[in-house]
C-alpha positions in Angstrom: 128.0 68.2 75.1 130.7 69.4 72.6 131.6 73.1 72.7 132.1 75.4 69.7 135.9 74.8 69.7 135.5 71.0 69.6 132.9 71.2 66.9 135.2 73.4 64.7 138.1 71.0 65.2 135.9 68.1 64.2 134.9 69.9 61.1 138.5 70.6 60.2 139.3 66.9 60.7 136.5 65.8 58.5 137.5 68.3 55.8 141.0 66.8 55.7 139.5 63.3 55.7 137.4 64.3 52.7 140.5 65.5 50.8 142.3 62.2 51.5 139.3 60.3 50.3 139.2 62.3 47.1 143.0 61.8 46.7 142.6 58.0 46.9 140.0 58.1 44.2 141.9 60.5 41.9 145.0 58.3 42.0 142.9 55.2 41.1 140.9 56.8 38.4 144.0 58.3 36.9 146.1 55.2 36.7 144.0 52.1 36.6 142.4 52.6 33.2 145.9 52.4 31.6 146.1 48.7 32.7 143.1 47.1 31.0 142.1 44.3 30.7 142.9 43.2 34.2 142.2 40.3 36.6 142.1 40.8 40.3 143.5 38.1 42.6 142.5 37.7 46.3 143.6 35.4 49.0 145.3 35.0 52.3 148.3 37.1 53.2 149.5 34.4 55.6 150.8 31.8 53.2 154.4 31.5 52.0 155.9 30.4 48.6 155.8 26.7 49.6 152.1 26.7 50.0 150.0 25.0 47.2 147.7 28.0 46.8 150.7 30.4 46.5 152.0 28.3 43.7 148.7 28.1 42.0 148.2 31.8 42.2 151.6 32.4 40.8 150.9 30.0 37.9 147.5 31.4 36.9 148.8 35.0 37.1 151.8 34.1 34.9 149.5 32.5 32.3 147.0 35.3 32.3 149.7 37.9 32.0 151.0 36.0 28.9 147.5 36.4 27.5 147.7 40.2 27.9 145.8 40.6 31.2 147.2 42.9 33.9 147.2 41.3 37.4 145.9 43.4 40.3 146.3 42.4 43.9 146.2 44.1 47.3 149.9 44.5 47.0 150.9 42.7 50.2 152.4 39.2 51.0 151.0 35.7 50.6 148.6 35.2 47.7 148.9 38.8 46.8 152.7 38.4 46.4 152.1 35.2 44.4 149.8 37.0 41.9 152.2 39.9 41.4 155.1 37.5 41.1 153.5 35.5 38.4 152.7 38.6 36.4 156.2 40.0 36.9 157.8 36.7 35.8 155.7 36.8 32.7 156.8 40.3 31.9 153.3 41.7 32.3 151.7 44.5 34.3 151.9 43.6 38.0 149.8 46.0 40.0 149.6 46.3 43.8 147.0 48.4 45.6 148.5 48.8 49.0 146.7 49.9 52.1 148.0 51.8 55.1 147.5 49.8 58.2 148.4 50.3 61.9 151.1 47.6 61.5 152.3 48.8 58.1 151.8 46.5 55.2 155.0 46.5 53.1 154.3 46.2 49.3 155.7 43.0 47.9 158.7 43.3 45.6 156.9 41.9 42.5 154.5 44.8 41.9 155.8 47.1 39.3 152.9 49.5 39.7 152.0 50.5 43.3 149.2 52.6 44.5 148.9 53.4 48.2 145.5 53.9 49.7 144.4 55.3 53.1 140.9 53.9 53.0 139.7 50.3 52.4 136.6 51.4 50.6 138.5 53.4 48.0 141.0 50.6 47.5 138.2 48.0 47.2 136.4 50.1 44.5 139.6 50.1 42.4 140.0 46.3 42.9 136.5 45.8 41.6 135.8 48.6 39.1 138.4 47.8 36.5 138.4 44.0 36.8 137.5 41.7 34.0 137.5 38.8 36.4 138.1 37.9 40.0 140.0 34.8 41.3 139.7 34.2 45.0 142.0 31.8 46.7 141.6 30.5 50.2 141.7 33.4 52.7 140.1 34.9 55.8 137.7 37.8 56.6 139.2 40.1 53.9 138.8 37.5 51.1 135.3 36.7 52.3 134.4 40.4 52.4 135.6 40.9 48.8 133.6 37.9 47.7 130.3 38.7 49.4 130.3 42.4 48.5 131.0 41.6 44.8 128.3 39.0 44.7 125.8 41.5 46.2 126.7 44.1 43.6 126.2 41.6 40.8 123.1 40.2 42.4 121.5 43.6 42.7 122.7 44.6 39.2 124.9 47.4 40.4 127.8 45.7 38.7 127.7 43.9 35.3 128.4 40.1 35.7 131.9 38.9 35.2 133.7 35.7 36.1 134.0 35.2 39.9 136.2 32.2 40.4 136.8 30.4 43.7 140.0 28.4 43.4 140.2 25.3 45.6 137.3 23.0 45.8 138.5 21.5 49.1 138.4 24.9 50.7 135.3 26.4 49.2 133.0 23.4 48.9 131.8 23.8 52.5 130.7 27.4 51.9 128.9 26.3 48.7 127.1 23.5 50.4 126.0 25.9 53.3 124.7 28.4 50.8 122.8 25.7 48.9 121.5 23.6 51.8 120.8 26.4 54.3 120.7 29.9 52.7 118.8 28.9 49.5 116.6 26.5 51.4 115.6 29.1 53.9 114.8 31.6 51.1 117.5 34.2 51.9 118.9 33.9 48.3 117.5 32.4 45.1 119.0 29.2 43.7 120.1 31.1 40.6 122.3 33.2 42.8 124.6 30.2 43.2 125.5 30.7 39.5 127.1 34.1 40.3 130.4 32.3 41.0 132.2 29.1 40.0 134.5 26.8 42.0 137.4 25.7 39.7 140.6 23.9 40.2 142.1 23.6 36.7 144.3 26.6 36.0 144.2 26.2 32.2 140.4 26.1 32.4 140.3 29.2 34.5 142.5 31.1 32.0 140.3 29.9 29.1 137.1 30.8 30.9 138.4 34.4 31.6 139.7 34.9 28.1 136.5 33.7 26.5 134.4 35.9 28.8 136.5 38.9 28.0 136.4 38.3 24.2 132.6 37.9 24.4 132.0 41.1 26.3 134.3 43.0 24.1 132.3 41.9 21.0 129.1 43.1 22.7 130.3 46.6 23.2 
């Protein structure tokens, strides 16, 4: 069993952890409201600029920035870089929410606003809280985590619905079919829950959809 010294050291460690958590949130709450409206872009960190999805993310970010949307990403390479790059090239707000990792993630050079986070959950909240829309490009566990957590928050009405767009039918169609043919069929979600997101491949349609959704919500306030 732990002795009193070990218990006291643990309490000190937890206290410092709490201050770090509060610091993460203070930075986000202080800065992110200045960059509204915004669209958050997710996707794999493992693609380079020759990848079709990199180019698509760069293009949609450019067009959204021209419409006045800030572009927010996780601040790293791959799709994150592409999103920041498109916004930067459009002369818009290009925001990178970087995370401290054991193998350090270096912020990409196209983010002109950079926030550094210690904790994934604080960073994730900032990626979600101020977003007018999500665009998710093909990616791995991190992208799927962002997708499913956001859909749960919308499904349970903890988050007001907003456009959640999956770019790349070829990549995402298998997931959709599994949800429809297995998860809905077995009763784990309702059929209406499939409407919480859209699979879209036309960049101009995506921009139009996000813009119309934002205008509609602004008129309702």
